[in-house]
N, CA, C and O atoms as a Maestro MAE file, in Angstrom:
{
 s_m_m2io_version
 :::
 2.0.0
}

f_m_ct {
 s_m_title
 :::
 protein
 m_atom[336] {
  # First column is atom index #
  i_m_mmod_type
  r_m_x_coord
  r_m_y_coord
  r_m_z_coord
  i_m_residue_number
  s_m_chain_name
  s_m_pdb_residue_name
  s_m_pdb_atom_name
  i_m_atomic_number
  :::
  1 25 -44.290 103.474 5.268 1 A "MET " " N  " 7
  2 3 -45.110 102.449 5.873 1 A "MET " " CA " 6
  3 2 -46.531 102.963 6.031 1 A "MET " " C  " 6
  4 15 -46.741 104.106 6.438 1 A "MET " " O  " 8
  5 25 -47.494 102.132 5.715 2 A "MET " " N  " 7
  6 3 -48.895 102.531 5.821 2 A "MET " " CA " 6
  7 2 -49.410 102.223 7.219 2 A "MET " " C  " 6
  8 15 -49.207 101.124 7.735 2 A "MET " " O  " 8
  9 25 -50.069 103.188 7.825 3 A "THR " " N  " 7
  10 3 -50.669 102.956 9.126 3 A "THR " " CA " 6
  11 2 -52.141 103.315 9.041 3 A "THR " " C  " 6
  12 15 -52.522 104.293 8.398 3 A "THR " " O  " 8
  13 25 -52.941 102.528 9.683 4 A "LYS " " N  " 7
  14 3 -54.387 102.734 9.736 4 A "LYS " " CA " 6
  15 2 -55.010 102.880 8.351 4 A "LYS " " C  " 6
  16 15 -55.933 103.670 8.155 4 A "LYS " " O  " 8
  17 25 -54.502 102.120 7.407 5 A "ALA " " N  " 7
  18 3 -55.071 102.154 6.051 5 A "ALA " " CA " 6
  19 2 -56.197 101.145 5.972 5 A "ALA " " C  " 6
  20 15 -56.198 100.132 6.672 5 A "ALA " " O  " 8
  21 25 -57.139 101.432 5.124 6 A "SER " " N  " 7
  22 3 -58.250 100.499 4.949 6 A "SER " " CA " 6
  23 2 -57.740 99.240 4.246 6 A "SER " " C  " 6
  24 15 -56.748 99.299 3.520 6 A "SER " " O  " 8
  25 25 -58.403 98.111 4.453 7 A "PRO " " N  " 7
  26 3 -57.997 96.881 3.766 7 A "PRO " " CA " 6
  27 2 -57.960 97.047 2.249 7 A "PRO " " C  " 6
  28 15 -57.100 96.464 1.588 7 A "PRO " " O  " 8
  29 25 -58.868 97.822 1.696 8 A "ALA " " N  " 7
  30 3 -58.891 98.035 0.251 8 A "ALA " " CA " 6
  31 2 -57.639 98.773 -0.210 8 A "ALA " " C  " 6
  32 15 -57.075 98.441 -1.252 8 A "ALA " " O  " 8
  33 25 -57.197 99.781 0.561 9 A "LYS " " N  " 7
  34 3 -55.991 100.523 0.191 9 A "LYS " " CA " 6
  35 2 -54.756 99.631 0.302 9 A "LYS " " C  " 6
  36 15 -53.859 99.700 -0.538 9 A "LYS " " O  " 8
  37 25 -54.712 98.806 1.323 10 A "VAL " " N  " 7
  38 3 -53.589 97.889 1.481 10 A "VAL " " CA " 6
  39 2 -53.560 96.912 0.314 10 A "VAL " " C  " 6
  40 15 -52.500 96.662 -0.261 10 A "VAL " " O  " 8
  41 25 -54.714 96.360 -0.040 11 A "ARG " " N  " 7
  42 3 -54.800 95.416 -1.161 11 A "ARG " " CA " 6
  43 2 -54.332 96.081 -2.455 11 A "ARG " " C  " 6
  44 15 -53.554 95.497 -3.208 11 A "ARG " " O  " 8
  45 25 -54.802 97.293 -2.711 12 A "ASP " " N  " 7
  46 3 -54.408 98.005 -3.924 12 A "ASP " " CA " 6
  47 2 -52.906 98.281 -3.956 12 A "ASP " " C  " 6
  48 15 -52.270 98.154 -5.003 12 A "ASP " " O  " 8
  49 25 -52.342 98.658 -2.814 13 A "ALA " " N  " 7
  50 3 -50.898 98.915 -2.744 13 A "ALA " " CA " 6
  51 2 -50.116 97.632 -3.002 13 A "ALA " " C  " 6
  52 15 -49.104 97.643 -3.703 13 A "ALA " " O  " 8
  53 25 -50.584 96.538 -2.436 14 A "LEU " " N  " 7
  54 3 -49.907 95.252 -2.670 14 A "LEU " " CA " 6
  55 2 -49.986 94.836 -4.132 14 A "LEU " " C  " 6
  56 15 -49.008 94.349 -4.699 14 A "LEU " " O  " 8
  57 25 -51.135 95.025 -4.730 15 A "LEU " " N  " 7
  58 3 -51.289 94.675 -6.140 15 A "LEU " " CA " 6
  59 2 -50.373 95.509 -7.027 15 A "LEU " " C  " 6
  60 15 -49.818 94.998 -8.000 15 A "LEU " " O  " 8
  61 25 -50.211 96.785 -6.699 16 A "ASP " " N  " 7
  62 3 -49.301 97.641 -7.460 16 A "ASP " " CA " 6
  63 2 -47.867 97.119 -7.377 16 A "ASP " " C  " 6
  64 15 -47.150 97.087 -8.377 16 A "ASP " " O  " 8
  65 25 -47.457 96.712 -6.177 17 A "VAL " " N  " 7
  66 3 -46.099 96.196 -5.991 17 A "VAL " " CA " 6
  67 2 -45.930 94.874 -6.722 17 A "VAL " " C  " 6
  68 15 -44.922 94.660 -7.397 17 A "VAL " " O  " 8
  69 25 -46.908 93.986 -6.594 18 A "VAL " " N  " 7
  70 3 -46.827 92.672 -7.235 18 A "VAL " " CA " 6
  71 2 -46.759 92.809 -8.748 18 A "VAL " " C  " 6
  72 15 -46.052 92.044 -9.404 18 A "VAL " " O  " 8
  73 25 -47.476 93.761 -9.309 19 A "ASP " " N  " 7
  74 3 -47.454 93.968 -10.753 19 A "ASP " " CA " 6
  75 2 -46.044 94.281 -11.263 19 A "ASP " " C  " 6
  76 15 -45.711 93.986 -12.411 19 A "ASP " " O  " 8
  77 25 -45.228 94.878 -10.402 20 A "GLU " " N  " 7
  78 3 -43.880 95.256 -10.814 20 A "GLU " " CA " 6
  79 2 -42.855 94.142 -10.625 20 A "GLU " " C  " 6
  80 15 -41.709 94.283 -11.050 20 A "GLU " " O  " 8
  81 25 -43.251 93.037 -9.991 21 A "LEU " " N  " 7
  82 3 -42.314 91.949 -9.723 21 A "LEU " " CA " 6
  83 2 -42.378 90.877 -10.802 21 A "LEU " " C  " 6
  84 15 -43.408 90.688 -11.450 21 A "LEU " " O  " 8
  85 25 -41.274 90.187 -10.981 22 A "SER " " N  " 7
  86 3 -41.267 89.060 -11.909 22 A "SER " " CA " 6
  87 2 -42.014 87.892 -11.270 22 A "SER " " C  " 6
  88 15 -42.240 87.875 -10.061 22 A "SER " " O  " 8
  89 25 -42.389 86.933 -12.083 23 A "VAL " " N  " 7
  90 3 -43.109 85.764 -11.576 23 A "VAL " " CA " 6
  91 2 -42.265 85.027 -10.541 23 A "VAL " " C  " 6
  92 15 -42.783 84.587 -9.515 23 A "VAL " " O  " 8
  93 25 -40.970 84.892 -10.806 24 A "ASN " " N  " 7
  94 3 -40.090 84.208 -9.859 24 A "ASN " " CA " 6
  95 2 -40.021 84.943 -8.526 24 A "ASN " " C  " 6
  96 15 -40.021 84.324 -7.462 24 A "ASN " " O  " 8
  97 25 -39.964 86.254 -8.596 25 A "ARG " " N  " 7
  98 3 -39.883 87.042 -7.353 25 A "ARG " " CA " 6
  99 2 -41.184 86.938 -6.560 25 A "ARG " " C  " 6
  100 15 -41.157 86.867 -5.331 25 A "ARG " " O  " 8
  101 25 -42.323 86.928 -7.255 26 A "VAL " " N  " 7
  102 3 -43.607 86.768 -6.564 26 A "VAL " " CA " 6
  103 2 -43.632 85.419 -5.859 26 A "VAL " " C  " 6
  104 15 -44.105 85.321 -4.726 26 A "VAL " " O  " 8
  105 25 -43.126 84.374 -6.519 27 A "ALA " " N  " 7
  106 3 -43.086 83.042 -5.910 27 A "ALA " " CA " 6
  107 2 -42.198 83.048 -4.667 27 A "ALA " " C  " 6
  108 15 -42.537 82.432 -3.657 27 A "ALA " " O  " 8
  109 25 -41.062 83.745 -4.740 28 A "GLU " " N  " 7
  110 3 -40.172 83.841 -3.582 28 A "GLU " " CA " 6
  111 2 -40.849 84.566 -2.420 28 A "GLU " " C  " 6
  112 15 -40.748 84.140 -1.269 28 A "GLU " " O  " 8
  113 25 -41.526 85.646 -2.723 29 A "VAL " " N  " 7
  114 3 -42.211 86.416 -1.678 29 A "VAL " " CA " 6
  115 2 -43.309 85.572 -1.043 29 A "VAL " " C  " 6
  116 15 -43.461 85.579 0.178 29 A "VAL " " O  " 8
  117 25 -44.069 84.851 -1.846 30 A "LEU " " N  " 7
  118 3 -45.130 83.995 -1.318 30 A "LEU " " CA " 6
  119 2 -44.542 82.893 -0.448 30 A "LEU " " C  " 6
  120 15 -45.063 82.602 0.628 30 A "LEU " " O  " 8
  121 25 -43.462 82.284 -0.912 31 A "GLU " " N  " 7
  122 3 -42.814 81.227 -0.130 31 A "GLU " " CA " 6
  123 2 -42.341 81.763 1.221 31 A "GLU " " C  " 6
  124 15 -42.490 81.100 2.247 31 A "GLU " " O  " 8
  125 25 -41.766 82.974 1.210 32 A "PHE " " N  " 7
  126 3 -41.307 83.580 2.455 32 A "PHE " " CA " 6
  127 2 -42.489 83.883 3.380 32 A "PHE " " C  " 6
  128 15 -42.411 83.639 4.584 32 A "PHE " " O  " 8
  129 25 -43.571 84.407 2.831 33 A "ALA " " N  " 7
  130 3 -44.750 84.717 3.644 33 A "ALA " " CA " 6
  131 2 -45.310 83.450 4.288 33 A "ALA " " C  " 6
  132 15 -45.697 83.466 5.456 33 A "ALA " " O  " 8
  133 25 -45.354 82.364 3.537 34 A "LEU " " N  " 7
  134 3 -45.838 81.095 4.090 34 A "LEU " " CA " 6
  135 2 -44.894 80.566 5.160 34 A "LEU " " C  " 6
  136 15 -45.337 79.996 6.157 34 A "LEU " " O  " 8
  137 25 -43.596 80.754 4.955 35 A "PHE " " N  " 7
  138 3 -42.604 80.350 5.958 35 A "PHE " " CA " 6
  139 2 -42.822 81.114 7.260 35 A "PHE " " C  " 6
  140 15 -42.835 80.521 8.339 35 A "PHE " " O  " 8
  141 25 -42.994 82.424 7.157 36 A "ILE " " N  " 7
  142 3 -43.218 83.249 8.350 36 A "ILE " " CA " 6
  143 2 -44.512 82.844 9.047 36 A "ILE " " C  " 6
  144 15 -44.553 82.737 10.273 36 A "ILE " " O  " 8
  145 25 -45.558 82.620 8.277 37 A "LYS " " N  " 7
  146 3 -46.841 82.239 8.860 37 A "LYS " " CA " 6
  147 2 -46.715 80.919 9.612 37 A "LYS " " C  " 6
  148 15 -47.292 80.767 10.689 37 A "LYS " " O  " 8
  149 25 -45.977 79.970 9.064 38 A "ALA " " N  " 7
  150 3 -45.820 78.661 9.702 38 A "ALA " " CA " 6
  151 2 -45.020 78.757 10.997 38 A "ALA " " C  " 6
  152 15 -45.165 77.903 11.871 38 A "ALA " " O  " 8
  153 25 -44.181 79.777 11.133 39 A "ARG " " N  " 7
  154 3 -43.329 79.911 12.314 39 A "ARG " " CA " 6
  155 2 -43.963 80.738 13.426 39 A "ARG " " C  " 6
  156 15 -43.327 80.973 14.453 39 A "ARG " " O  " 8
  157 25 -45.171 81.173 13.247 40 A "GLN " " N  " 7
  158 3 -45.797 82.000 14.273 40 A "GLN " " CA " 6
  159 2 -45.921 81.219 15.569 40 A "GLN " " C  " 6
  160 15 -46.248 80.032 15.577 40 A "GLN " " O  " 8
  161 25 -45.657 81.903 16.639 41 A "ALA " " N  " 7
  162 3 -45.699 81.270 17.952 41 A "ALA " " CA " 6
  163 2 -47.121 80.924 18.352 41 A "ALA " " C  " 6
  164 15 -48.076 81.632 18.034 41 A "ALA " " O  " 8
  165 25 -47.223 79.828 19.049 42 A "THR " " N  " 7
  166 3 -48.511 79.422 19.604 42 A "THR " " CA " 6
  167 2 -48.361 79.316 21.115 42 A "THR " " C  " 6
  168 15 -47.269 79.026 21.604 42 A "THR " " O  " 8
  169 25 -49.422 79.542 21.852 43 A "PRO " " N  " 7
  170 3 -49.332 79.456 23.310 43 A "PRO " " CA " 6
  171 2 -48.958 78.041 23.756 43 A "PRO " " C  " 6
  172 15 -49.380 77.052 23.156 43 A "PRO " " O  " 8
  173 25 -48.171 77.970 24.803 44 A "VAL " " N  " 7
  174 3 -47.800 76.680 25.368 44 A "VAL " " CA " 6
  175 2 -48.999 76.145 26.148 44 A "VAL " " C  " 6
  176 15 -49.553 76.827 27.011 44 A "VAL " " O  " 8
  177 25 -49.381 74.930 25.833 45 A "GLN " " N  " 7
  178 3 -50.511 74.318 26.520 45 A "GLN " " CA " 6
  179 2 -50.056 73.532 27.757 45 A "GLN " " C  " 6
  180 15 -50.735 73.521 28.783 45 A "GLN " " O  " 8
  181 25 -48.888 72.874 27.639 46 A "ARG " " N  " 7
  182 3 -48.374 72.073 28.746 46 A "ARG " " CA " 6
  183 2 -46.881 72.358 28.899 46 A "ARG " " C  " 6
  184 15 -46.189 72.570 27.904 46 A "ARG " " O  " 8
  185 25 -46.389 72.365 30.110 47 A "LEU " " N  " 7
  186 3 -44.980 72.590 30.368 47 A "LEU " " CA " 6
  187 2 -44.132 71.500 29.708 47 A "LEU " " C  " 6
  188 15 -43.013 71.769 29.269 47 A "LEU " " O  " 8
  189 25 -44.646 70.294 29.635 48 A "ASP " " N  " 7
  190 3 -43.915 69.189 29.000 48 A "ASP " " CA " 6
  191 2 -43.616 69.466 27.527 48 A "ASP " " C  " 6
  192 15 -42.664 68.911 26.976 48 A "ASP " " O  " 8
  193 25 -44.416 70.315 26.886 49 A "ASP " " N  " 7
  194 3 -44.177 70.636 25.480 49 A "ASP " " CA " 6
  195 2 -42.852 71.374 25.278 49 A "ASP " " C  " 6
  196 15 -42.311 71.381 24.173 49 A "ASP " " O  " 8
  197 25 -42.331 71.991 26.333 50 A "LEU " " N  " 7
  198 3 -41.079 72.732 26.248 50 A "LEU " " CA " 6
  199 2 -39.857 71.856 26.532 50 A "LEU " " C  " 6
  200 15 -38.721 72.279 26.320 50 A "LEU " " O  " 8
  201 25 -40.095 70.653 27.005 51 A "TRP " " N  " 7
  202 3 -39.003 69.772 27.392 51 A "TRP " " CA " 6
  203 2 -38.241 69.304 26.167 51 A "TRP " " C  " 6
  204 15 -38.829 68.758 25.233 51 A "TRP " " O  " 8
  205 25 -36.937 69.516 26.171 52 A "GLY " " N  " 7
  206 3 -36.095 69.062 25.069 52 A "GLY " " CA " 6
  207 2 -35.383 67.772 25.441 52 A "GLY " " C  " 6
  208 15 -35.066 67.551 26.609 52 A "GLY " " O  " 8
  209 25 -35.136 66.935 24.474 53 A "ASP " " N  " 7
  210 3 -34.459 65.673 24.723 53 A "ASP " " CA " 6
  211 2 -33.314 65.544 23.727 53 A "ASP " " C  " 6
  212 15 -33.307 64.642 22.889 53 A "ASP " " O  " 8
  213 25 -32.345 66.455 23.825 54 A "PHE " " N  " 7
  214 3 -31.272 66.481 22.848 54 A "PHE " " CA " 6
  215 2 -29.893 66.326 23.483 54 A "PHE " " C  " 6
  216 15 -28.896 66.259 22.765 54 A "PHE " " O  " 8
  217 25 -29.813 66.268 24.812 55 A "TRP " " N  " 7
  218 3 -28.523 66.169 25.471 55 A "TRP " " CA " 6
  219 2 -28.498 64.897 26.312 55 A "TRP " " C  " 6
  220 15 -29.447 64.627 27.049 55 A "TRP " " O  " 8
  221 25 -27.414 64.103 26.213 56 A "PRO " " N  " 7
  222 3 -27.338 62.857 26.980 56 A "PRO " " CA " 6
  223 2 -27.449 63.106 28.476 56 A "PRO " " C  " 6
  224 15 -26.840 64.038 29.001 56 A "PRO " " O  " 8
  225 25 -28.221 62.283 29.155 57 A "GLU " " N  " 7
  226 3 -28.448 62.471 30.589 57 A "GLU " " CA " 6
  227 2 -27.183 62.278 31.417 57 A "GLU " " C  " 6
  228 15 -27.067 62.845 32.503 57 A "GLU " " O  " 8
  229 25 -26.231 61.482 30.920 58 A "ASP " " N  " 7
  230 3 -25.029 61.199 31.690 58 A "ASP " " CA " 6
  231 2 -23.964 62.297 31.574 58 A "ASP " " C  " 6
  232 15 -22.891 62.177 32.165 58 A "ASP " " O  " 8
  233 25 -24.248 63.355 30.824 59 A "GLU " " N  " 7
  234 3 -23.301 64.469 30.716 59 A "GLU " " CA " 6
  235 2 -23.802 65.647 31.547 59 A "GLU " " C  " 6
  236 15 -25.003 65.897 31.644 59 A "GLU " " O  " 8
  237 25 -22.858 66.355 32.139 60 A "SER " " N  " 7
  238 3 -23.205 67.424 33.078 60 A "SER " " CA " 6
  239 2 -23.639 68.704 32.376 60 A "SER " " C  " 6
  240 15 -23.507 68.849 31.160 60 A "SER " " O  " 8
  241 25 -24.155 69.618 33.171 61 A "VAL " " N  " 7
  242 3 -24.525 70.940 32.676 61 A "VAL " " CA " 6
  243 2 -23.268 71.665 32.192 61 A "VAL " " C  " 6
  244 15 -23.306 72.395 31.201 61 A "VAL " " O  " 8
  245 25 -22.149 71.455 32.905 62 A "ASP " " N  " 7
  246 3 -20.892 72.080 32.488 62 A "ASP " " CA " 6
  247 2 -20.472 71.594 31.106 62 A "ASP " " C  " 6
  248 15 -19.974 72.377 30.297 62 A "ASP " " O  " 8
  249 25 -20.673 70.295 30.831 63 A "ASP " " N  " 7
  250 3 -20.371 69.762 29.504 63 A "ASP " " CA " 6
  251 2 -21.239 70.434 28.443 63 A "ASP " " C  " 6
  252 15 -20.769 70.753 27.351 63 A "ASP " " O  " 8
  253 25 -22.502 70.641 28.776 64 A "PHE " " N  " 7
  254 3 -23.428 71.294 27.843 64 A "PHE " " CA " 6
  255 2 -22.988 72.734 27.559 64 A "PHE " " C  " 6
  256 15 -22.945 73.160 26.405 64 A "PHE " " O  " 8
  257 25 -22.664 73.470 28.613 65 A "ILE " " N  " 7
  258 3 -22.244 74.869 28.449 65 A "ILE " " CA " 6
  259 2 -20.967 74.945 27.616 65 A "ILE " " C  " 6
  260 15 -20.840 75.814 26.753 65 A "ILE " " O  " 8
  261 25 -20.023 74.043 27.870 66 A "SER " " N  " 7
  262 3 -18.783 74.015 27.083 66 A "SER " " CA " 6
  263 2 -19.066 73.736 25.612 66 A "SER " " C  " 6
  264 15 -18.470 74.354 24.730 66 A "SER " " O  " 8
  265 25 -19.974 72.808 25.356 67 A "ALA " " N  " 7
  266 3 -20.318 72.477 23.971 67 A "ALA " " CA " 6
  267 2 -20.954 73.673 23.268 67 A "ALA " " C  " 6
  268 15 -20.621 73.973 22.121 67 A "ALA " " O  " 8
  269 25 -21.866 74.351 23.952 68 A "VAL " " N  " 7
  270 3 -22.524 75.526 23.353 68 A "VAL " " CA " 6
  271 2 -21.492 76.599 23.024 68 A "VAL " " C  " 6
  272 15 -21.553 77.219 21.962 68 A "VAL " " O  " 8
  273 25 -20.551 76.815 23.929 69 A "ARG " " N  " 7
  274 3 -19.507 77.809 23.663 69 A "ARG " " CA " 6
  275 2 -18.670 77.406 22.456 69 A "ARG " " C  " 6
  276 15 -18.332 78.263 21.639 69 A "ARG " " O  " 8
  277 25 -18.324 76.127 22.319 70 A "ARG " " N  " 7
  278 3 -17.560 75.665 21.154 70 A "ARG " " CA " 6
  279 2 -18.361 75.887 19.879 70 A "ARG " " C  " 6
  280 15 -17.831 76.368 18.878 70 A "ARG " " O  " 8
  281 25 -19.646 75.531 19.922 71 A "TRP " " N  " 7
  282 3 -20.503 75.696 18.730 71 A "TRP " " CA " 6
  283 2 -20.571 77.156 18.314 71 A "TRP " " C  " 6
  284 15 -20.525 77.472 17.125 71 A "TRP " " O  " 8
  285 25 -20.679 78.038 19.288 72 A "ARG " " N  " 7
  286 3 -20.745 79.470 18.968 72 A "ARG " " CA " 6
  287 2 -19.448 79.961 18.352 72 A "ARG " " C  " 6
  288 15 -19.473 80.776 17.430 72 A "ARG " " O  " 8
  289 25 -18.304 79.473 18.851 73 A "ARG " " N  " 7
  290 3 -17.019 79.878 18.270 73 A "ARG " " CA " 6
  291 2 -16.906 79.375 16.838 73 A "ARG " " C  " 6
  292 15 -16.390 80.074 15.967 73 A "ARG " " O  " 8
  293 25 -17.383 78.175 16.601 74 A "VAL " " N  " 7
  294 3 -17.356 77.627 15.243 74 A "VAL " " CA " 6
  295 2 -18.212 78.497 14.325 74 A "VAL " " C  " 6
  296 15 -17.812 78.785 13.197 74 A "VAL " " O  " 8
  297 25 -19.391 78.918 14.800 75 A "ASP " " N  " 7
  298 3 -20.283 79.748 13.993 75 A "ASP " " CA " 6
  299 2 -19.647 81.061 13.569 75 A "ASP " " C  " 6
  300 15 -19.948 81.574 12.492 75 A "ASP " " O  " 8
  301 25 -18.766 81.613 14.409 76 A "VAL " " N  " 7
  302 3 -18.129 82.884 14.047 76 A "VAL " " CA " 6
  303 2 -16.749 82.679 13.444 76 A "VAL " " C  " 6
  304 15 -16.054 83.647 13.136 76 A "VAL " " O  " 8
  305 25 -16.345 81.414 13.273 77 A "GLY " " N  " 7
  306 3 -15.077 81.120 12.622 77 A "GLY " " CA " 6
  307 2 -13.857 81.332 13.471 77 A "GLY " " C  " 6
  308 15 -12.778 81.601 12.942 77 A "GLY " " O  " 8
  309 25 -13.992 81.220 14.769 78 A "CYS " " N  " 7
  310 3 -12.877 81.428 15.674 78 A "CYS " " CA " 6
  311 2 -11.920 80.234 15.611 78 A "CYS " " C  " 6
  312 15 -12.367 79.088 15.649 78 A "CYS " " O  " 8
  313 25 -10.625 80.485 15.517 79 A "SER " " N  " 7
  314 3 -9.653 79.395 15.421 79 A "SER " " CA " 6
  315 2 -9.553 78.608 16.728 79 A "SER " " C  " 6
  316 15 -9.138 77.449 16.712 79 A "SER " " O  " 8
  317 25 -9.920 79.207 17.848 80 A "ALA " " N  " 7
  318 3 -9.891 78.502 19.133 80 A "ALA " " CA " 6
  319 2 -10.883 77.358 19.167 80 A "ALA " " C  " 6
  320 15 -10.729 76.433 19.965 80 A "ALA " " O  " 8
  321 25 -11.885 77.399 18.327 81 A "ALA " " N  " 7
  322 3 -12.905 76.363 18.317 81 A "ALA " " CA " 6
  323 2 -12.351 75.042 17.831 81 A "ALA " " C  " 6
  324 15 -12.931 73.993 18.114 81 A "ALA " " O  " 8
  325 25 -11.258 75.063 17.116 82 A "LYS " " N  " 7
  326 3 -10.682 73.845 16.568 82 A "LYS " " CA " 6
  327 2 -9.923 73.046 17.626 82 A "LYS " " C  " 6
  328 15 -9.398 71.972 17.330 82 A "LYS " " O  " 8
  329 25 -9.862 73.552 18.837 83 A "SER " " N  " 7
  330 3 -9.094 72.877 19.886 83 A "SER " " CA " 6
  331 2 -9.840 71.728 20.529 83 A "SER " " C  " 6
  332 15 -9.263 71.016 21.352 83 A "SER " " O  " 8
  333 25 -11.074 71.523 20.191 84 A "TYR " " N  " 7
  334 3 -11.804 70.411 20.807 84 A "TYR " " CA " 6
  335 2 -11.631 69.220 19.949 84 A "TYR " " C  " 6
  336 15 -12.157 68.152 20.262 84 A "TYR " " O  " 8
  :::
 }
 m_bond[335] {
  # First column is bond index #
  i_m_from
  i_m_to
  i_m_order
  :::
  1 1 2 1
  2 2 3 1
  3 3 4 2
  4 3 5 1
  5 5 6 1
  6 6 7 1
  7 7 8 2
  8 7 9 1
  9 9 10 1
  10 10 11 1
  11 11 12 2
  12 11 13 1
  13 13 14 1
  14 14 15 1
  15 15 16 2
  16 15 17 1
  17 17 18 1
  18 18 19 1
  19 19 20 2
  20 19 21 1
  21 21 22 1
  22 22 23 1
  23 23 24 2
  24 23 25 1
  25 25 26 1
  26 26 27 1
  27 27 28 2
  28 27 29 1
  29 29 30 1
  30 30 31 1
  31 31 32 2
  32 31 33 1
  33 33 34 1
  34 34 35 1
  35 35 36 2
  36 35 37 1
  37 37 38 1
  38 38 39 1
  39 39 40 2
  40 39 41 1
  41 41 42 1
  42 42 43 1
  43 43 44 2
  44 43 45 1
  45 45 46 1
  46 46 47 1
  47 47 48 2
  48 47 49 1
  49 49 50 1
  50 50 51 1
  51 51 52 2
  52 51 53 1
  53 53 54 1
  54 54 55 1
  55 55 56 2
  56 55 57 1
  57 57 58 1
  58 58 59 1
  59 59 60 2
  60 59 61 1
  61 61 62 1
  62 62 63 1
  63 63 64 2
  64 63 65 1
  65 65 66 1
  66 66 67 1
  67 67 68 2
  68 67 69 1
  69 69 70 1
  70 70 71 1
  71 71 72 2
  72 71 73 1
  73 73 74 1
  74 74 75 1
  75 75 76 2
  76 75 77 1
  77 77 78 1
  78 78 79 1
  79 79 80 2
  80 79 81 1
  81 81 82 1
  82 82 83 1
  83 83 84 2
  84 83 85 1
  85 85 86 1
  86 86 87 1
  87 87 88 2
  88 87 89 1
  89 89 90 1
  90 90 91 1
  91 91 92 2
  92 91 93 1
  93 93 94 1
  94 94 95 1
  95 95 96 2
  96 95 97 1
  97 97 98 1
  98 98 99 1
  99 99 100 2
  100 99 101 1
  101 101 102 1
  102 102 103 1
  103 103 104 2
  104 103 105 1
  105 105 106 1
  106 106 107 1
  107 107 108 2
  108 107 109 1
  109 109 110 1
  110 110 111 1
  111 111 112 2
  112 111 113 1
  113 113 114 1
  114 114 115 1
  115 115 116 2
  116 115 117 1
  117 117 118 1
  118 118 119 1
  119 119 120 2
  120 119 121 1
  121 121 122 1
  122 122 123 1
  123 123 124 2
  124 123 125 1
  125 125 126 1
  126 126 127 1
  127 127 128 2
  128 127 129 1
  129 129 130 1
  130 130 131 1
  131 131 132 2
  132 131 133 1
  133 133 134 1
  134 134 135 1
  135 135 136 2
  136 135 137 1
  137 137 138 1
  138 138 139 1
  139 139 140 2
  140 139 141 1
  141 141 142 1
  142 142 143 1
  143 143 144 2
  144 143 145 1
  145 145 146 1
  146 146 147 1
  147 147 148 2
  148 147 149 1
  149 149 150 1
  150 150 151 1
  151 151 152 2
  152 151 153 1
  153 153 154 1
  154 154 155 1
  155 155 156 2
  156 155 157 1
  157 157 158 1
  158 158 159 1
  159 159 160 2
  160 159 161 1
  161 161 162 1
  162 162 163 1
  163 163 164 2
  164 163 165 1
  165 165 166 1
  166 166 167 1
  167 167 168 2
  168 167 169 1
  169 169 170 1
  170 170 171 1
  171 171 172 2
  172 171 173 1
  173 173 174 1
  174 174 175 1
  175 175 176 2
  176 175 177 1
  177 177 178 1
  178 178 179 1
  179 179 180 2
  180 179 181 1
  181 181 182 1
  182 182 183 1
  183 183 184 2
  184 183 185 1
  185 185 186 1
  186 186 187 1
  187 187 188 2
  188 187 189 1
  189 189 190 1
  190 190 191 1
  191 191 192 2
  192 191 193 1
  193 193 194 1
  194 194 195 1
  195 195 196 2
  196 195 197 1
  197 197 198 1
  198 198 199 1
  199 199 200 2
  200 199 201 1
  201 201 202 1
  202 202 203 1
  203 203 204 2
  204 203 205 1
  205 205 206 1
  206 206 207 1
  207 207 208 2
  208 207 209 1
  209 209 210 1
  210 210 211 1
  211 211 212 2
  212 211 213 1
  213 213 214 1
  214 214 215 1
  215 215 216 2
  216 215 217 1
  217 217 218 1
  218 218 219 1
  219 219 220 2
  220 219 221 1
  221 221 222 1
  222 222 223 1
  223 223 224 2
  224 223 225 1
  225 225 226 1
  226 226 227 1
  227 227 228 2
  228 227 229 1
  229 229 230 1
  230 230 231 1
  231 231 232 2
  232 231 233 1
  233 233 234 1
  234 234 235 1
  235 235 236 2
  236 235 237 1
  237 237 238 1
  238 238 239 1
  239 239 240 2
  240 239 241 1
  241 241 242 1
  242 242 243 1
  243 243 244 2
  244 243 245 1
  245 245 246 1
  246 246 247 1
  247 247 248 2
  248 247 249 1
  249 249 250 1
  250 250 251 1
  251 251 252 2
  252 251 253 1
  253 253 254 1
  254 254 255 1
  255 255 256 2
  256 255 257 1
  257 257 258 1
  258 258 259 1
  259 259 260 2
  260 259 261 1
  261 261 262 1
  262 262 263 1
  263 263 264 2
  264 263 265 1
  265 265 266 1
  266 266 267 1
  267 267 268 2
  268 267 269 1
  269 269 270 1
  270 270 271 1
  271 271 272 2
  272 271 273 1
  273 273 274 1
  274 274 275 1
  275 275 276 2
  276 275 277 1
  277 277 278 1
  278 278 279 1
  279 279 280 2
  280 279 281 1
  281 281 282 1
  282 282 283 1
  283 283 284 2
  284 283 285 1
  285 285 286 1
  286 286 287 1
  287 287 288 2
  288 287 289 1
  289 289 290 1
  290 290 291 1
  291 291 292 2
  292 291 293 1
  293 293 294 1
  294 294 295 1
  295 295 296 2
  296 295 297 1
  297 297 298 1
  298 298 299 1
  299 299 300 2
  300 299 301 1
  301 301 302 1
  302 302 303 1
  303 303 304 2
  304 303 305 1
  305 305 306 1
  306 306 307 1
  307 307 308 2
  308 307 309 1
  309 309 310 1
  310 310 311 1
  311 311 312 2
  312 311 313 1
  313 313 314 1
  314 314 315 1
  315 315 316 2
  316 315 317 1
  317 317 318 1
  318 318 319 1
  319 319 320 2
  320 319 321 1
  321 321 322 1
  322 322 323 1
  323 323 324 2
  324 323 325 1
  325 325 326 1
  326 326 327 1
  327 327 328 2
  328 327 329 1
  329 329 330 1
  330 330 331 1
  331 331 332 2
  332 331 333 1
  333 333 334 1
  334 334 335 1
  335 335 336 2
  :::
 }
}
């Protein structure tokens, strides 16, 4: 890993690596870099921006917690998750 390298050295190192990649791989790397850049966190301006509206108001917090636990079991392929 390069630390405290000049921008020119970083650019040259990147160009050396890119020269060794196929066109398809360069496209994949660029797509990934753009994906990461788009996901960068931004400061919250208003508390309302954090408010989610994905759970029905008439269902309890216990119902929500139970659902999350079921979803997590499904994600890991647990057979107990099929009981709902």
